[in-house]
N, C-alpha and C positions, 0 to 999 in steps of 0.2 A: 503494499500499500504506499504510495507516494504521500508525502508530507505537504502542507499548505504552501510552503515556500517554493516548491518545485512547480506548483500551477499558478503561482502569482497572487494568491490570495493570502487571506487570514482567517484564523478561526475565532469565533465569537465565544467567550468563556461561558457565557450563560446559556446559549441556545446550542452550541456546537455545530452552528450552520458557518458555511464559508461565506465571506464578504469580499468585495472587490477591492478593499482597502481605501475607500472613500471617507467620507465625514465621521464614519463609526470609529475609526482609530483615534481621530482627534478628540471626539467625546470621551473615549477610555482615557486617552492621556490626561484630558483637563479633570477628570474625576478623580485620577491618581494623584495629581498634583494637589488638588483640593483636599484629598484624604491626608496625603503627607504633611501639608501645611496645618491642617486641623489637628492632627496627633501631635505635632511638634510643639502647637502652641499649648495643647492640654499637658504636655508634659513640662513644658517650661512653666506653666501656672502652677503645677504641682511643687516643683523645686521652690518657686518663689513662697509658697504657702509653708513649706517646711522651714526655710529661713525666717519668715515671718513670725512662725510659732516659737522658733528658738530663740529669737530676739526677745519675745514677750514672756518666755518662761520664768517663773521665779528662780532667782539664783541663790 
């Protein structure tokens, strides 16, 4: 069985169907960037919260 690259298309992760490489690829890339930025900001907020709580802890 030939892979998707040999036929010039890509595979959709959710449906398992081939696309021609048009706007769907850009949509997945944009979604991935959004997810990466969102997760990074959540992690940064958690680290900030740890510093904030540590600074205000009774000593």
